[in-house]
ROTI-83191 format. One record per residue: residue number from 1; residue in three letters; x negated, y, z negated of N, C-alpha, C in turn. Coordinates in pm, whole numbers, plus 50000, padded with zeros to 5 digits. Layout:
<rs>
+-----+-----+--------+---------+-------+---------+----------+-------+--------+---------+-------+
:   n : res : n_east : n_north :  n_up : ca_east : ca_north : ca_up : c_east : c_north :  c_up :
+-----+-----+--------+---------+-------+---------+----------+-------+--------+---------+-------+
: NUM : Ala :      X :       Y :     Z :       X :        Y :     Z :      X :       Y :     Z :
...
+-----+-----+--------+---------+-------+---------+----------+-------+--------+---------+-------+
</rs>
This chain:
<rs>
+-----+-----+--------+---------+-------+---------+----------+-------+--------+---------+-------+
:   n : res : n_east : n_north :  n_up : ca_east : ca_north : ca_up : c_east : c_north :  c_up :
+-----+-----+--------+---------+-------+---------+----------+-------+--------+---------+-------+
:   1 : Met :  25946 :   95598 : 01318 :   26052 :    95697 : 01283 :  26166 :   95698 : 01354 :
:   2 : Gly :  26161 :   95668 : 01496 :   26276 :    95656 : 01596 :  26348 :   95520 : 01538 :
:   3 : Asn :  26335 :   95434 : 01497 :   26390 :    95348 : 01441 :  26467 :   95329 : 01295 :
:   4 : Gln :  26395 :   95447 : 01191 :   26468 :    95474 : 01075 :  26552 :   95591 : 01112 :
:   5 : Trp :  26543 :   95668 : 01225 :   26614 :    95755 : 01242 :  26776 :   95684 : 01301 :
:   6 : Gln :  26761 :   95584 : 01366 :   26874 :    95509 : 01407 :  26949 :   95457 : 01303 :
:   7 : Lys :  26875 :   95386 : 01231 :   26912 :    95314 : 01078 :  26991 :   95452 : 00971 :
:   8 : Asp :  26941 :   95542 : 00963 :   26981 :    95646 : 00881 :  27148 :   95716 : 00969 :
:   9 : Lys :  27142 :   95690 : 01080 :   27203 :    95779 : 01172 :  27357 :   95675 : 01147 :
:  10 : Lys :  27333 :   95547 : 01130 :   27432 :    95460 : 01137 :  27500 :   95439 : 00993 :
:  11 : Lys :  27432 :   95498 : 00923 :   27515 :    95525 : 00780 :  27585 :   95668 : 00748 :
:  12 : Glu :  27545 :   95735 : 00863 :   27627 :    95869 : 00829 :  27763 :   95872 : 00855 :
:  13 : Tyr :  27814 :   95951 : 00751 :   27973 :    95979 : 00778 :  28024 :   96005 : 00894 :
:  14 : Tyr :  27985 :   96118 : 00928 :   28062 :    96139 : 01093 :  27999 :   96036 : 01192 :
:  15 : Tyr :  27907 :   95949 : 01191 :   27875 :    95899 : 01294 :  27984 :   95785 : 01268 :
:  16 : Lys :  27997 :   95715 : 01168 :   28097 :    95632 : 01136 :  28234 :   95651 : 01135 :
:  17 : Lys :  28276 :   95798 : 01121 :   28420 :    95861 : 01137 :  28442 :   95825 : 01284 :
:  18 : Ala :  28329 :   95921 : 01372 :   28366 :    95871 : 01527 :  28360 :   95742 : 01592 :
:  19 : Lys :  28323 :   95670 : 01526 :   28332 :    95518 : 01584 :  28465 :   95484 : 01543 :
:  20 : Glu :  28522 :   95488 : 01433 :   28668 :    95441 : 01394 :  28764 :   95524 : 01469 :
:  21 : Ser :  28733 :   95656 : 01498 :   28832 :    95720 : 01586 :  28815 :   95723 : 01760 :
:  22 : Asn :  28718 :   95628 : 01790 :   28668 :    95623 : 01923 :  28641 :   95762 : 02004 :
:  23 : Tyr :  28568 :   95839 : 01934 :   28510 :    95929 : 01987 :  28391 :   95878 : 02005 :
:  24 : Tyr :  28314 :   95958 : 02151 :   28196 :    95925 : 02198 :  28074 :   95970 : 02119 :
:  25 : Ser :  28101 :   96075 : 02030 :   27979 :    96119 : 01971 :  28042 :   96191 : 01850 :
:  26 : Arg :  27947 :   96194 : 01736 :   27988 :    96264 : 01594 :  28009 :   96395 : 01622 :
:  27 : Ala :  27938 :   96461 : 01728 :   27989 :    96613 : 01762 :  28090 :   96645 : 01788 :
:  28 : Ser :  28195 :   96547 : 01810 :   28373 :    96569 : 01825 :  28403 :   96664 : 01679 :
:  29 : Tyr :  28343 :   96614 : 01591 :   28373 :    96684 : 01441 :  28343 :   96834 : 01449 :
:  30 : Lys :  28256 :   96868 : 01512 :   28197 :    97014 : 01527 :  28300 :   97099 : 01590 :
:  31 : Leu :  28320 :   97031 : 01687 :   28435 :    97110 : 01765 :  28585 :   97124 : 01709 :
:  32 : Leu :  28624 :   96989 : 01665 :   28738 :    96970 : 01581 :  28729 :   97098 : 01459 :
:  33 : Gln :  28614 :   97097 : 01382 :   28643 :    97197 : 01272 :  28630 :   97343 : 01303 :
:  34 : Leu :  28547 :   97363 : 01449 :   28581 :    97519 : 01478 :  28673 :   97551 : 01550 :
:  35 : Asn :  28721 :   97466 : 01608 :   28883 :    97496 : 01679 :  28984 :   97501 : 01566 :
:  36 : Asn :  28978 :   97428 : 01477 :   29061 :    97452 : 01363 :  29061 :   97577 : 01288 :
:  37 : Lys :  28951 :   97617 : 01291 :   28944 :    97772 : 01214 :  28960 :   97867 : 01301 :
:  38 : Tyr :  28918 :   97861 : 01417 :   28911 :    97966 : 01496 :  29007 :   97972 : 01635 :
:  39 : Arg :  29079 :   97843 : 01673 :   29173 :    97830 : 01750 :  29113 :   97878 : 01885 :
:  40 : Ile :  28991 :   97824 : 01939 :   28923 :    97880 : 02065 :  29006 :   97814 : 02160 :
:  41 : Ile :  29023 :   97673 : 02181 :   29108 :    97616 : 02268 :  29262 :   97574 : 02234 :
:  42 : Lys :  29340 :   97639 : 02329 :   29487 :    97573 : 02295 :  29556 :   97506 : 02375 :
:  43 : Glu :  29676 :   97463 : 02346 :   29754 :    97384 : 02458 :  29789 :   97441 : 02594 :
:  44 : Gly :  29773 :   97388 : 02723 :   29766 :    97429 : 02824 :  29638 :   97500 : 02885 :
:  45 : Asn :  29552 :   97512 : 02833 :   29420 :    97612 : 02832 :  29340 :   97490 : 02960 :
:  46 : Ser :  29285 :   97562 : 03068 :   29171 :    97516 : 03149 :  29031 :   97534 : 03074 :
:  47 : Val :  28982 :   97428 : 03048 :   28843 :    97442 : 02976 :  28746 :   97361 : 03025 :
:  48 : Val :  28595 :   97430 : 03071 :   28471 :    97381 : 03116 :  28401 :   97352 : 02982 :
:  49 : Asp :  28347 :   97236 : 02997 :   28235 :    97191 : 02880 :  28128 :   97140 : 02964 :
:  50 : Leu :  28016 :   97247 : 02918 :   27877 :    97264 : 02997 :  27786 :   97176 : 02905 :
:  51 : Gly :  27730 :   97094 : 02958 :   27620 :    96986 : 02900 :  27730 :   96890 : 02837 :
:  52 : Ser :  27802 :   96837 : 02874 :   27911 :    96766 : 02873 :  27885 :   96617 : 02775 :
:  53 : Ser :  27770 :   96556 : 02829 :   27731 :    96440 : 02778 :  27700 :   96414 : 02617 :
:  54 : Pro :  27735 :   96340 : 02552 :   27796 :    96190 : 02601 :  27986 :   96202 : 02614 :
:  55 : Gly :  28015 :   96331 : 02580 :   28142 :    96338 : 02627 :  28266 :   96374 : 02481 :
:  56 : Gly :  28207 :   96341 : 02370 :   28269 :    96385 : 02264 :  28336 :   96544 : 02269 :
:  57 : Trp :  28301 :   96643 : 02326 :   28352 :    96734 : 02330 :  28478 :   96760 : 02414 :
:  58 : Ser :  28430 :   96687 : 02497 :   28541 :    96688 : 02616 :  28677 :   96594 : 02578 :
:  59 : Gln :  28633 :   96506 : 02479 :   28744 :    96422 : 02458 :  28842 :   96515 : 02353 :
:  60 : Val :  28764 :   96569 : 02271 :   28834 :    96696 : 02159 :  28920 :   96791 : 02266 :
:  61 : Ala :  28860 :   96825 : 02363 :   28908 :    96931 : 02422 :  29043 :   96876 : 02500 :
:  62 : Leu :  29054 :   96764 : 02570 :   29167 :    96711 : 02617 :  29263 :   96695 : 02529 :
:  63 : Glu :  29227 :   96658 : 02400 :   29334 :    96642 : 02281 :  29437 :   96778 : 02258 :
:  64 : Lys :  29326 :   96914 : 02274 :   29404 :    97022 : 02238 :  29473 :   97082 : 02327 :
:  65 : Val :  29407 :   97085 : 02502 :   29497 :    97146 : 02585 :  29610 :   97062 : 02619 :
:  66 : Gly :  29634 :   96923 : 02570 :   29751 :    96872 : 02629 :  29780 :   96824 : 02777 :
:  67 : Ser :  29870 :   96748 : 02783 :   29902 :    96705 : 02965 :  29902 :   96846 : 03076 :
:  68 : Glu :  29939 :   96955 : 02973 :   29958 :    97067 : 03131 :  29827 :   97112 : 03096 :
:  69 : Gly :  29733 :   97066 : 03042 :   29613 :    97153 : 03050 :  29490 :   97098 : 03136 :
:  70 : Leu :  29368 :   97137 : 03141 :   29280 :    97082 : 03244 :  29108 :   97097 : 03167 :
:  71 : Val :  29065 :   96998 : 03166 :   28915 :    96995 : 03141 :  28827 :   96930 : 03248 :
:  72 : Ile :  28690 :   97013 : 03246 :   28600 :    96985 : 03346 :  28475 :   96966 : 03262 :
:  73 : Gly :  28412 :   96831 : 03286 :   28294 :    96820 : 03199 :  28190 :   96833 : 03322 :
:  74 : Val :  28067 :   96894 : 03252 :   27945 :    96931 : 03359 :  27806 :   96873 : 03298 :
:  75 : Asp :  27754 :   96784 : 03349 :   27619 :    96731 : 03277 :  27531 :   96672 : 03396 :
:  76 : Leu :  27402 :   96646 : 03381 :   27307 :    96594 : 03420 :  27323 :   96445 : 03442 :
:  77 : Asn :  27343 :   96408 : 03320 :   27415 :    96270 : 03309 :  27536 :   96222 : 03309 :
:  78 : Thr :  27559 :   96096 : 03365 :   27683 :    96062 : 03351 :  27751 :   96013 : 03230 :
:  79 : Ile :  27862 :   96044 : 03208 :   27960 :    96021 : 03085 :  28033 :   95889 : 03083 :
:  80 : Arg :  28037 :   95815 : 02981 :   28128 :    95708 : 02995 :  28254 :   95760 : 03043 :
:  81 : Pro :  28349 :   95703 : 03122 :   28445 :    95713 : 03128 :  28562 :   95773 : 03054 :
:  82 : Ile :  28633 :   95908 : 03087 :   28759 :    95919 : 03019 :  28872 :   95949 : 03093 :
:  83 : Asn :  28967 :   95837 : 03105 :   29063 :    95823 : 03210 :  29185 :   95859 : 03171 :
:  84 : Glu :  29162 :   96038 : 03207 :   29288 :    96121 : 03201 :  29298 :   96172 : 03299 :
:  85 : Glu :  29418 :   96223 : 03371 :   29440 :    96248 : 03520 :  29395 :   96403 : 03509 :
:  86 : Asn :  29392 :   96432 : 03388 :   29364 :    96588 : 03429 :  29218 :   96635 : 03370 :
:  87 : Phe :  29133 :   96571 : 03354 :   28992 :    96533 : 03344 :  28894 :   96507 : 03491 :
:  88 : Phe :  28792 :   96603 : 03485 :   28722 :    96611 : 03596 :  28560 :   96570 : 03569 :
:  89 : Phe :  28486 :   96536 : 03627 :   28348 :    96515 : 03567 :  28281 :   96603 : 03706 :
:  90 : Ile :  28172 :   96645 : 03668 :   28080 :    96681 : 03785 :  27903 :   96655 : 03728 :
:  91 : Lys :  27869 :   96596 : 03812 :   27712 :    96538 : 03767 :  27616 :   96645 : 03857 :
:  92 : Gly :  27548 :   96717 : 03763 :   27460 :    96809 : 03801 :  27396 :   96911 : 03708 :
:  93 : Asp :  27312 :   97019 : 03748 :   27260 :    97127 : 03671 :  27356 :   97239 : 03654 :
:  94 : Phe :  27419 :   97257 : 03568 :   27511 :    97370 : 03560 :  27441 :   97550 : 03593 :
:  95 : Thr :  27324 :   97516 : 03601 :   27245 :    97630 : 03608 :  27237 :   97678 : 03737 :
:  96 : Thr :  27272 :   97580 : 03794 :   27242 :    97595 : 03964 :  27370 :   97645 : 04053 :
:  97 : Glu :  27352 :   97715 : 04106 :   27476 :    97781 : 04223 :  27570 :   97676 : 04298 :
:  98 : Glu :  27505 :   97587 : 04299 :   27577 :    97468 : 04371 :  27649 :   97408 : 04271 :
:  99 : Ile :  27608 :   97364 : 04152 :   27717 :    97307 : 04059 :  27829 :   97437 : 04028 :
: 100 : Gln :  27771 :   97565 : 04025 :   27876 :    97675 : 03971 :  27989 :   97663 : 04075 :
: 101 : Glu :  27945 :   97648 : 04212 :   28048 :    97631 : 04313 :  28132 :   97520 : 04306 :
: 102 : Lys :  28062 :   97420 : 04287 :   28180 :    97280 : 04268 :  28277 :   97295 : 04146 :
: 103 : Ile :  28238 :   97371 : 04023 :   28322 :    97418 : 03945 :  28415 :   97496 : 03978 :
: 104 : Ile :  28382 :   97578 : 04047 :   28504 :    97703 : 04107 :  28594 :   97622 : 04184 :
: 105 : Asn :  28526 :   97554 : 04268 :   28627 :    97456 : 04381 :  28723 :   97383 : 04308 :
: 106 : Thr :  28693 :   97307 : 04190 :   28752 :    97223 : 04109 :  28892 :   97308 : 04023 :
: 107 : Leu :  28819 :   97426 : 03973 :   28939 :    97490 : 03915 :  29038 :   97543 : 03992 :
: 108 : Asn :  28995 :   97616 : 04092 :   29096 :    97677 : 04184 :  29159 :   97794 : 04114 :
: 109 : Glu :  29099 :   97852 : 04010 :   29145 :    97970 : 03938 :  29036 :   98003 : 03827 :
: 110 : Glu :  29056 :   98101 : 03728 :   28936 :    98160 : 03639 :  29024 :   98053 : 03537 :
: 111 : Val :  28895 :   98035 : 03444 :   28887 :    97927 : 03310 :  28925 :   98022 : 03181 :
: 112 : Asp :  29011 :   97938 : 03081 :   29075 :    97992 : 02980 :  28937 :   97996 : 02868 :
: 113 : Val :  28873 :   97886 : 02887 :   28765 :    97864 : 02761 :  28661 :   97799 : 02832 :
: 114 : Leu :  28566 :   97842 : 02793 :   28384 :    97773 : 02821 :  28331 :   97726 : 02702 :
: 115 : Ile :  28302 :   97614 : 02683 :   28234 :    97539 : 02562 :  28091 :   97482 : 02622 :
: 116 : Ser :  28012 :   97476 : 02504 :   27885 :    97428 : 02562 :  27819 :   97382 : 02395 :
: 117 : Asp :  27804 :   97243 : 02444 :   27732 :    97184 : 02293 :  27556 :   97146 : 02363 :
: 118 : Ala :  27537 :   97206 : 02479 :   27422 :    97125 : 02528 :  27269 :   97207 : 02453 :
: 119 : Ser :  27177 :   97097 : 02470 :   27083 :    97166 : 02381 :  26953 :   97144 : 02477 :
: 120 : Pro :  26830 :   97226 : 02489 :   26735 :    97248 : 02542 :  26646 :   97118 : 02519 :
: 121 : Ser :  26543 :   97067 : 02609 :   26444 :    96988 : 02545 :  26359 :   97037 : 02465 :
: 122 : Leu :  26351 :   96951 : 02378 :   26288 :    97041 : 02246 :  26157 :   96986 : 02253 :
: 123 : Ser :  26044 :   97106 : 02204 :   25881 :    97045 : 02178 :  25871 :   97011 : 02032 :
: 124 : Gly :  25943 :   97085 : 01964 :   25912 :    97062 : 01801 :  25834 :   97184 : 01752 :
: 125 : Ile :  25798 :   97268 : 01861 :   25715 :    97406 : 01840 :  25863 :   97521 : 01814 :
: 126 : Lys :  25858 :   97574 : 01691 :   25998 :    97668 : 01657 :  25994 :   97742 : 01781 :
: 127 : Asn :  25901 :   97841 : 01780 :   25921 :    97943 : 01890 :  25941 :   97908 : 02017 :
: 128 : Ile :  25882 :   97813 : 02085 :   25932 :    97768 : 02196 :  26042 :   97721 : 02194 :
: 129 : Asp :  26112 :   97650 : 02110 :   26256 :    97583 : 02136 :  26353 :   97718 : 02095 :
: 130 : Gln :  26335 :   97804 : 02034 :   26393 :    97923 : 02029 :  26441 :   97977 : 02172 :
: 131 : Leu :  26337 :   98001 : 02238 :   26274 :    98072 : 02381 :  26389 :   97994 : 02458 :
: 132 : Arg :  26364 :   97864 : 02466 :   26446 :    97791 : 02573 :  26569 :   97760 : 02502 :
: 133 : Ser :  26639 :   97780 : 02402 :   26759 :    97805 : 02356 :  26861 :   97927 : 02412 :
: 134 : Ile :  26759 :   98000 : 02376 :   26816 :    98157 : 02409 :  26831 :   98194 : 02563 :
: 135 : Asp :  26719 :   98097 : 02644 :   26742 :    98078 : 02776 :  26870 :   97998 : 02849 :
: 136 : Leu :  26884 :   97909 : 02771 :   27025 :    97837 : 02797 :  27143 :   97886 : 02749 :
: 137 : Val :  27165 :   97956 : 02658 :   27257 :    98049 : 02618 :  27280 :   98153 : 02717 :
: 138 : Lys :  27163 :   98223 : 02759 :   27194 :    98307 : 02874 :  27258 :   98266 : 02998 :
: 139 : Asn :  27232 :   98139 : 03039 :   27283 :    98073 : 03153 :  27432 :   98045 : 03133 :
: 140 : Val :  27458 :   97982 : 02990 :   27602 :    97981 : 02965 :  27689 :   98130 : 02976 :
: 141 : Ile :  27612 :   98212 : 02928 :   27710 :    98351 : 02941 :  27750 :   98398 : 03083 :
: 142 : Lys :  27625 :   98361 : 03162 :   27624 :    98399 : 03272 :  27741 :   98352 : 03365 :
: 143 : Ile :  27750 :   98219 : 03327 :   27861 :    98141 : 03403 :  27976 :   98207 : 03375 :
: 144 : Ser :  27996 :   98237 : 03243 :   28130 :    98270 : 03137 :  28165 :   98394 : 03204 :
: 145 : Glu :  28072 :   98466 : 03273 :   28113 :    98575 : 03314 :  28160 :   98587 : 03470 :
: 146 : Leu :  28106 :   98472 : 03523 :   28159 :    98422 : 03652 :  28314 :   98352 : 03664 :
: 147 : Leu :  28356 :   98257 : 03554 :   28422 :    98204 : 03561 :  28553 :   98223 : 03467 :
: 148 : Leu :  28525 :   98317 : 03355 :   28616 :    98349 : 03243 :  28710 :   98418 : 03301 :
: 149 : Arg :  28856 :   98418 : 03236 :   28955 :    98504 : 03267 :  28965 :   98588 : 03145 :
: 150 : Asn :  29038 :   98722 : 03176 :   29055 :    98803 : 03075 :  29119 :   98735 : 02951 :
: 151 : Asn :  29073 :   98777 : 02842 :   29094 :    98744 : 02699 :  29073 :   98609 : 02684 :
: 152 : Gly :  28951 :   98538 : 02757 :   28925 :    98375 : 02762 :  28806 :   98410 : 02642 :
: 153 : Asn :  28768 :   98279 : 02586 :   28693 :    98244 : 02491 :  28607 :   98156 : 02545 :
: 154 : Ile :  28475 :   98168 : 02437 :   28337 :    98100 : 02493 :  28291 :   98051 : 02347 :
: 155 : Leu :  28255 :   97944 : 02308 :   28182 :    97859 : 02245 :  28044 :   97788 : 02297 :
: 156 : Ile :  27922 :   97841 : 02207 :   27821 :    97810 : 02247 :  27738 :   97735 : 02147 :
: 157 : Lys :  27644 :   97666 : 02126 :   27542 :    97628 : 02062 :  27419 :   97687 : 02079 :
: 158 : Phe :  27375 :   97753 : 01971 :   27206 :    97784 : 01959 :  27113 :   97759 : 01856 :
: 159 : Phe :  27003 :   97809 : 01858 :   26930 :    97777 : 01762 :  26877 :   97928 : 01722 :
: 160 : Gln :  26862 :   97895 : 01553 :   26845 :    98040 : 01460 :  26706 :   98107 : 01505 :
: 161 : Gly :  26712 :   98243 : 01541 :   26587 :    98289 : 01553 :  26616 :   98455 : 01568 :
: 162 : Glu :  26540 :   98554 : 01566 :   26525 :    98667 : 01547 :  26553 :   98722 : 01705 :
: 163 : Asp :  26492 :   98670 : 01807 :   26534 :    98715 : 01945 :  26666 :   98700 : 01972 :
: 164 : Phe :  26770 :   98653 : 01915 :   26893 :    98621 : 01950 :  27005 :   98730 : 01907 :
: 165 : Asn :  26955 :   98852 : 01855 :   26997 :    98931 : 01785 :  27026 :   99029 : 01926 :
: 166 : Pro :  26968 :   99054 : 02007 :   27010 :    99137 : 02156 :  27127 :   99063 : 02222 :
: 167 : Ile :  27123 :   98952 : 02212 :   27212 :    98864 : 02271 :  27389 :   98908 : 02219 :
: 168 : Leu :  27363 :   98900 : 02079 :   27449 :    98924 : 01996 :  27513 :   99073 : 02027 :
: 169 : Arg :  27450 :   99152 : 02031 :   27489 :    99280 : 02080 :  27524 :   99305 : 02196 :
: 170 : Glu :  27492 :   99255 : 02301 :   27535 :    99260 : 02433 :  27712 :   99201 : 02433 :
: 171 : Leu :  27700 :   99077 : 02366 :   27832 :    99008 : 02350 :  27936 :   99087 : 02293 :
: 172 : Lys :  27892 :   99166 : 02173 :   28009 :    99217 : 02130 :  28069 :   99344 : 02190 :
: 173 : Lys :  28015 :   99380 : 02338 :   28065 :    99497 : 02407 :  28162 :   99418 : 02515 :
: 174 : Lys :  28150 :   99280 : 02520 :   28235 :    99197 : 02623 :  28328 :   99107 : 02590 :
: 175 : Phe :  28338 :   99115 : 02418 :   28441 :    99045 : 02371 :  28490 :   99095 : 02243 :
: 176 : Arg :  28611 :   99081 : 02217 :   28706 :    99130 : 02115 :  28645 :   99070 : 01952 :
: 177 : Val :  28622 :   98958 : 01957 :   28546 :    98896 : 01846 :  28439 :   98844 : 01831 :
: 178 : Val :  28343 :   98823 : 01780 :   28181 :    98773 : 01806 :  28142 :   98731 : 01664 :
: 179 : Lys :  28133 :   98588 : 01656 :   28116 :    98549 : 01526 :  27992 :   98419 : 01533 :
: 180 : Thr :  27913 :   98394 : 01455 :   27817 :    98277 : 01454 :  27860 :   98195 : 01315 :
: 181 : Thr :  27860 :   98075 : 01347 :   27900 :    98004 : 01230 :  27837 :   97860 : 01225 :
: 182 : Lys :  27846 :   97774 : 01141 :   27792 :    97630 : 01148 :  27896 :   97539 : 01050 :
: 183 : Pro :  27945 :   97457 : 01127 :   28047 :    97334 : 01084 :  27998 :   97257 : 00986 :
: 184 : Asn :  28085 :   97201 : 00892 :   28015 :    97112 : 00805 :  27996 :   96981 : 00871 :
: 185 : Ser :  28003 :   96941 : 00993 :   27955 :    96836 : 01041 :  27834 :   96832 : 01093 :
: 186 : Ser :  27784 :   96957 : 01088 :   27643 :    96975 : 01139 :  27556 :   96971 : 01054 :
: 187 : Arg :  27452 :   96840 : 01078 :   27331 :    96813 : 01017 :  27303 :   96934 : 00913 :
: 188 : Lys :  27266 :   96929 : 00795 :   27226 :    97021 : 00670 :  27089 :   97077 : 00747 :
: 189 : Lys :  26971 :   96974 : 00788 :   26891 :    97008 : 00837 :  26819 :   97076 : 00963 :
: 190 : Ser :  26934 :   97084 : 01043 :   26925 :    97117 : 01172 :  26956 :   97267 : 01159 :
: 191 : Ser :  26904 :   97332 : 01260 :   26891 :    97479 : 01264 :  26998 :   97524 : 01360 :
: 192 : Glu :  27052 :   97414 : 01439 :   27178 :    97480 : 01534 :  27277 :   97568 : 01448 :
: 193 : Met :  27352 :   97644 : 01528 :   27441 :    97740 : 01487 :  27548 :   97751 : 01594 :
: 194 : Tyr :  27649 :   97822 : 01602 :   27726 :    97810 : 01686 :  27803 :   97986 : 01697 :
: 195 : Leu :  27793 :   97996 : 01840 :   27836 :    98135 : 01888 :  27991 :   98123 : 01911 :
: 196 : Ile :  28076 :   98189 : 01873 :   28207 :    98232 : 01902 :  28229 :   98343 : 01952 :
: 197 : Cys :  28288 :   98350 : 02078 :   28338 :    98486 : 02148 :  28490 :   98448 : 02178 :
: 198 : Leu :  28539 :   98542 : 02141 :   28734 :    98561 : 02153 :  28736 :   98692 : 02209 :
: 199 : Gly :  28831 :   98681 : 02335 :   28918 :    98794 : 02398 :  28808 :   98839 : 02463 :
: 200 : Phe :  28758 :   98768 : 02571 :   28654 :    98859 : 02672 :  28738 :   98991 : 02772 :
: 201 : Lys :  28658 :   99089 : 02795 :   28702 :    99207 : 02816 :  28631 :   99202 : 02972 :
: 202 : Pro :  28671 :   99160 : 03082 :   28602 :    99161 : 03213 :  28566 :   99316 : 03259 :
: 203 : Pro :  28438 :   99340 : 03317 :   28379 :    99472 : 03348 :  28511 :   99543 : 03410 :
+-----+-----+--------+---------+-------+---------+----------+-------+--------+---------+-------+
</rs>
């Protein structure tokens, strides 16, 4: 099954397109499509990419913020080098206070945008995977409340499930606009969705 999946992937449109464009991942096109529609990241923004490996989202974020912006990638796994002066990588678990402190020290200011295409370790059991996804989303939201400036934006991947509705209701109290969507570049068989929250309203 693993070998067949690898063969199918190499024939897949966005995989080939990413290779041609020197993106580290086909997931780059998810962020490109979402950002084109919702303008989550703008020129000059500071962006934190939580769960940034293999680096495809950080590459796109750097394109969007330009030379005046800043991107920080955070992941347990080391990513391929991104040789830009306004990119910083922090290796570690972003759910821990130690790594969150490192993010704060690197920024020296509140962040404009927080993005996360991170996925939990999947078991293949739908209910368990949804709970793990919700737990990961809660951690990202918690960090956004710590780092995000007034009117800031977040973009988070999650997996569909009824247990996600209470999170949506809570986020609608904290952001001016809350939407869920799925870009065309997401695989049709995947249950992944993306949560877009624009216009943070600090307490």
